[in-house]
C-alpha positions as CSV (number, residue, x, y, z in Angstrom):
1,T,14.9,9.6,1.5
2,A,18.2,7.4,1.6
3,D,20.2,10.4,2.8
4,R,18.3,10.7,6.0
5,P,18.9,8.7,9.2
6,V,16.4,5.8,9.7
7,D,14.9,7.6,12.7
8,D,14.1,10.7,10.8
9,R,10.4,11.3,11.2
10,T,9.4,10.8,7.6
11,V,11.5,7.7,7.0
12,A,10.3,6.1,10.3
13,W,6.7,7.0,9.4
14,L,7.2,5.3,5.9
15,L,8.8,2.1,7.5
16,Q,6.1,2.0,10.2
17,R,3.1,2.2,8.0
18,G,4.4,0.1,5.1
19,V,1.6,-1.8,3.4
20,E,-2.1,-1.7,4.8
21,D,-5.5,-2.3,3.3
22,G,-7.2,0.7,2.2
23,G,-7.1,3.4,-0.6
24,Q,-8.6,6.6,-1.9
25,W,-11.1,7.3,-4.6
26,D,-8.4,8.7,-6.7
27,M,-6.3,5.6,-6.2
28,F,-9.0,3.3,-7.5
29,V,-9.6,5.7,-10.6
30,N,-5.7,5.5,-11.3
31,L,-5.7,1.6,-11.1
32,V,-8.7,1.4,-13.4
33,R,-7.3,3.7,-16.1
34,K,-4.0,2.1,-16.2
35,H,-4.9,-1.6,-15.6
36,G,-8.6,-2.0,-16.2
37,V,-10.9,-4.4,-14.1
38,V,-12.1,-7.8,-14.7
39,P,-15.3,-9.6,-13.6
40,K,-15.0,-12.0,-10.6
41,T,-15.3,-15.1,-12.6
42,A,-12.0,-14.1,-14.4
43,M,-10.2,-13.6,-11.0
44,P,-12.2,-15.0,-8.1
45,E,-12.0,-14.0,-4.4
46,T,-9.3,-15.7,-2.2
47,E,-8.8,-16.4,1.5
48,S,-6.2,-13.4,1.4
49,S,-8.6,-11.0,-0.3
50,S,-10.8,-10.9,2.8
51,N,-8.2,-11.8,5.4
52,S,-5.2,-10.0,4.4
53,A,-3.0,-9.8,7.5
54,R,-0.7,-12.6,6.7
55,M,-0.1,-11.3,3.1
56,N,0.3,-7.7,4.3
57,S,3.1,-9.0,6.9
58,M,4.9,-10.7,4.0
59,L,4.6,-7.6,1.9
60,N,5.9,-5.3,4.5
61,Y,8.8,-7.6,5.2
62,Q,10.0,-7.2,1.7
63,Y,9.2,-3.5,1.6
64,R,11.4,-2.9,4.6
65,Q,14.1,-5.3,3.5
66,G,14.3,-3.5,0.2
67,A,14.5,-0.3,2.0
68,K,17.4,-1.4,3.8
69,Q,19.3,-2.8,0.9
70,I,18.8,0.4,-1.1
71,R,19.9,2.6,2.1
72,D,22.9,0.2,2.4
73,S,23.9,0.8,-1.3
74,Y,23.5,4.5,-1.1
75,A,25.7,4.5,2.1
76,A,28.3,2.5,0.4
77,E,28.2,4.7,-2.6
78,S,27.3,1.6,-4.8
79,G,25.8,3.8,-7.5
80,L,22.3,4.3,-8.9
81,D,22.4,1.1,-11.0
82,Q,22.8,-1.0,-7.9
83,M,20.0,0.7,-6.0
84,R,17.6,0.4,-9.0
85,A,18.6,-3.2,-9.1
86,S,17.7,-3.8,-5.4
87,K,14.4,-1.9,-6.0
88,Q,13.4,-4.1,-9.0
89,K,14.3,-7.3,-6.8
90,T,12.0,-6.0,-4.3
91,L,9.1,-5.1,-6.8
92,N,9.6,-8.7,-8.2
93,A,9.2,-10.3,-4.9
94,I,6.1,-8.0,-3.9
95,F,4.4,-9.2,-7.2
96,Q,5.1,-12.7,-6.6
97,I,3.7,-12.7,-3.0
98,L,0.6,-10.8,-4.4
99,S,0.2,-13.4,-7.2
100,I,0.4,-16.3,-4.6
101,H,-2.1,-14.7,-2.3
102,L,-4.6,-13.3,-4.7
103,G,-3.8,-14.9,-8.1
104,T,-2.2,-13.4,-11.2
105,P,-4.3,-10.7,-13.0
106,P,-5.4,-12.1,-16.4
107,A,-4.2,-10.3,-19.4
108,Q,-7.2,-11.6,-21.4
109,F,-10.3,-13.5,-20.4
110,H,-13.4,-14.7,-22.1
111,W,-16.7,-13.1,-20.9
112,Q,-19.9,-14.6,-21.0
113,W,-23.0,-14.6,-18.7
114,R,-26.7,-15.0,-18.2
115,D,-28.8,-11.8,-17.6
116,R,-31.4,-11.3,-15.3
117,D,-33.8,-13.0,-17.7
118,S,-31.6,-16.0,-18.0
119,H,-30.6,-15.3,-21.4
120,F,-27.1,-16.1,-22.4
121,Q,-24.8,-13.4,-23.4
122,R,-21.4,-13.4,-24.8
123,D,-18.7,-10.8,-25.4
124,G,-15.8,-13.2,-26.2
125,E,-12.3,-12.4,-25.3
126,M,-11.4,-9.0,-23.8
127,T,-8.8,-7.3,-22.0
128,P,-9.2,-5.6,-18.5
129,L,-8.9,-2.3,-20.2
130,E,-11.6,-3.1,-22.7
131,F,-13.9,-4.5,-20.0
132,A,-13.7,-1.3,-18.0
133,E,-14.0,0.8,-21.2
134,K,-17.3,-0.8,-21.9
135,Y,-18.8,-1.5,-18.6
136,I,-17.7,1.1,-16.3
137,T,-20.3,3.9,-17.2
138,T,-19.5,6.0,-14.2
139,P,-17.6,9.1,-15.5
140,M,-15.0,8.5,-12.7
141,E,-12.6,11.7,-13.8
142,D,-15.6,13.8,-13.2
143,Y,-15.5,13.0,-9.5
144,V,-13.6,15.1,-6.9
145,C,-13.0,14.2,-3.3
146,V,-14.2,16.7,-0.6
147,V,-13.4,16.4,3.0
148,H,-14.3,17.9,6.3
149,D,-11.2,18.9,8.2
150,P,-12.2,21.3,11.0
151,R,-8.6,22.1,12.1
152,E,-7.5,25.7,12.0
153,T,-4.4,24.7,10.2
154,S,-6.7,23.5,7.3
155,P,-8.6,26.3,5.8
156,A,-11.9,25.7,4.2
157,G,-12.0,26.0,0.5
158,R,-8.7,25.0,0.0
159,T,-7.2,21.9,-1.7
160,F,-4.8,19.5,0.1
161,T,-2.6,16.7,-1.0
162,I,-0.4,14.3,1.1
163,Q,3.4,14.1,0.6
164,Y,4.4,10.7,-0.9
165,L,0.8,9.7,-1.2
166,G,0.0,7.8,-4.5
167,N,-0.4,4.4,-6.1
168,V,0.6,4.8,-9.9
169,L,3.8,6.2,-11.1
170,D,3.0,9.6,-12.8
171,G,-0.7,9.1,-12.1
172,P,-2.7,12.2,-11.1
173,P,-2.1,13.3,-7.5
174,I,-4.4,12.4,-4.5
175,K,-6.3,15.6,-3.8
176,Y,-9.1,16.8,-1.4
177,L,-11.1,20.0,-1.2
178,N,-11.9,21.1,2.5
179,V,-15.6,22.0,2.9
180,D,-18.1,22.4,5.6
181,I,-19.6,19.2,6.9
182,D,-23.2,20.6,6.1
183,L,-22.2,20.9,2.4
184,I,-21.1,17.4,2.4
185,K,-24.3,16.3,3.7
186,Q,-26.2,18.3,1.2
187,M,-24.2,17.0,-1.7
188,A,-24.5,13.3,-0.6
189,Q,-28.1,13.7,-0.2
190,H,-28.6,15.3,-3.7
191,M,-26.5,12.5,-5.3
192,L,-28.6,9.7,-3.6
193,E,-31.8,11.7,-4.6
194,D,-30.4,11.6,-8.2
195,G,-30.0,7.8,-8.0
196,K,-26.2,7.8,-7.4
197,P,-24.6,5.9,-4.7
198,V,-21.9,7.7,-2.8
199,W,-18.3,6.6,-2.0
200,M,-17.2,8.0,1.4
201,G,-14.5,7.6,4.2
202,C,-15.1,7.6,7.9
203,D,-13.8,6.6,11.4
204,T,-15.8,3.6,11.3
205,G,-15.0,2.1,14.8
206,K,-16.3,4.9,16.9
207,Q,-19.8,4.6,18.5
208,M,-20.6,1.3,16.4
209,H,-22.5,-1.8,17.2
210,R,-21.0,-4.2,14.6
211,D,-23.6,-7.0,14.9
212,L,-26.7,-4.7,14.7
213,G,-25.0,-2.5,12.0
214,L,-25.5,0.9,13.8
215,W,-23.8,4.1,14.3
216,D,-24.9,6.9,16.5
217,A,-22.9,9.6,18.1
218,E,-24.4,8.7,21.6
219,L,-24.7,4.9,21.1
220,F,-22.7,4.2,24.0
221,D,-22.8,6.5,27.2
222,Y,-19.2,6.4,28.1
223,P,-19.2,9.6,30.3
224,G,-22.0,7.9,32.5
225,V,-20.0,4.6,32.5
226,Y,-16.7,5.9,33.5
227,N,-17.8,9.2,35.3
228,A,-15.3,10.9,33.1
229,D,-15.2,13.7,30.6
230,F,-15.1,12.7,27.0
231,S,-15.6,16.1,25.4
232,L,-12.8,16.7,22.6
233,D,-14.4,18.1,19.6
234,K,-13.9,16.9,16.0
235,A,-10.8,19.0,15.3
236,A,-9.2,18.3,18.7
237,R,-9.7,14.5,18.1
238,L,-7.9,14.9,14.6
239,E,-5.0,17.0,16.2
240,Y,-4.6,14.6,19.1
241,H,-4.6,11.3,17.2
242,Q,-8.2,10.3,18.7
243,T,-9.8,10.1,15.3
244,R,-8.9,9.7,11.6
245,M,-10.4,8.1,8.4
246,T,-10.3,4.2,8.5
247,H,-12.6,2.6,6.3
248,A,-14.3,3.5,2.8
249,M,-17.9,2.6,2.3
250,L,-21.0,3.4,0.0
251,F,-23.9,5.4,1.0
252,T,-27.0,3.8,-0.8
253,G,-29.7,5.6,0.7
254,V,-31.0,8.5,3.0
255,D,-34.0,9.0,5.3
256,V,-35.1,12.6,4.6
257,V,-37.5,14.5,6.8
258,D,-38.5,18.0,6.1
259,G,-35.9,18.2,3.5
260,K,-33.2,17.2,6.0
261,P,-31.2,13.8,6.3
262,R,-32.1,11.9,9.4
263,R,-30.4,8.5,8.7
264,W,-28.1,7.0,6.2
265,R,-28.1,3.5,4.7
266,V,-24.6,2.2,4.3
267,E,-23.3,-0.8,2.3
268,N,-20.2,-2.3,4.0
269,S,-17.7,-4.7,2.6
270,W,-17.2,-6.9,5.8
271,D,-19.7,-9.7,5.6
272,E,-23.4,-10.4,5.2
273,K,-23.3,-11.8,8.6
274,V,-22.9,-8.3,10.2
275,G,-25.2,-5.6,10.2
276,D,-28.5,-6.1,8.1
277,K,-27.0,-8.6,5.5
278,G,-24.0,-6.4,5.3
279,F,-25.8,-2.9,5.5
280,F,-25.6,-0.5,8.3
281,L,-27.7,2.5,9.4
282,M,-25.9,5.6,10.3
283,N,-27.8,8.5,12.3
284,D,-27.1,11.9,11.0
285,S,-25.6,12.8,14.5
286,W,-22.6,10.3,13.7
287,F,-22.2,11.8,10.2
288,A,-21.3,15.1,11.7
289,E,-18.8,13.9,14.0
290,Y,-17.1,10.9,12.4
291,M,-17.7,11.5,8.6
292,F,-14.7,13.0,6.7
293,E,-14.7,12.5,2.9
294,I,-17.0,11.7,0.0
295,A,-16.4,11.5,-3.9
296,V,-18.8,13.7,-5.7
297,P,-19.3,15.1,-9.2
298,K,-17.5,18.2,-9.6
299,N,-20.8,19.8,-11.0
300,Y,-22.5,19.3,-7.7
301,L,-20.1,21.7,-6.1
302,P,-21.0,25.3,-5.8
303,A,-19.4,27.7,-8.5
304,D,-16.9,29.1,-6.1
305,L,-15.6,25.8,-4.9
306,Q,-15.4,24.4,-8.5
307,K,-13.0,27.2,-8.9
308,A,-11.2,26.6,-5.6
309,W,-10.6,22.9,-6.9
310,E,-8.2,24.3,-9.5
311,L,-6.0,25.9,-6.9
312,E,-2.6,24.3,-6.3
313,P,-3.0,21.9,-3.1
314,I,-1.4,22.5,0.1
315,V,1.0,19.7,0.8
316,L,0.5,17.9,4.2
317,P,3.1,15.7,5.7
318,P,2.8,12.0,5.3
319,W,1.5,11.2,8.7
320,D,-1.5,13.8,8.5
321,P,-4.7,12.1,9.5
322,M,-6.1,13.1,6.2
323,G,-4.0,10.5,4.4
324,S,-4.8,7.6,6.7
325,L,-7.6,6.1,4.7
326,A,-5.1,5.0,2.1
327,A,-2.6,3.5,4.6
């Protein structure tokens, strides 16, 4: 985008969004397959891993400064080598900032532990990729992401991707399949009944009581309090920037009555001091209005949608709300 003006909508969006917390299921899979994972004992939590605002501020400074340097080199016709040198300098600074705030990922570590019966276990020296290969038993590549996007511009049964959205060079693209919300509920329920937790993305701040850990579509009576109309439907809220995916969590249980879900148990990542020791309760009415995405094994999809998954995705612009969870 160096040939575009800085106030071009795409350039402005990329500079504005910068680096934030968040990510898609496919991004997690890409990272694990390229770099692996480590136990927390090998790379403990830090202050910045749960309080990332200052770190992100420093990362965004380098990101935007690097963008200016590359664009200046392009404008001065300094050549591709100079632009690549500026890019590498920026990446080096970003890696250093991340290492200072989060620690440097270990290339190898010794893995030993006591099991639930207090028996000592040892695997010896391992790499992050070896650890992932041995201990991640979920077939991550078999999962696909389905979303509920009711806008008329987003036809059901089609796949979508977001321009410029990705986190690993040459990694698989971030892709979604748009389906009906009732199908998302059915698949999430079936996964939980099969003993599988469900990764999901939603607009977490709407109609939420943080301390009690509650979500309900009518938790707060805003029309009654303000004597005003609050009647935008889900599609309109997406189109007019009143809703978007803001947070990823995990379904760990569902309350089913007469075969239909009534309430959902959600494991959050904020803190054990909120909700019920970190767990929230979601009313099914909230699911319909503010849930957007789950990751599901492909074989849970109906046969026609399994075929639809193979379609070439429609490319949405980088500012589309369907890409917001990764920002």
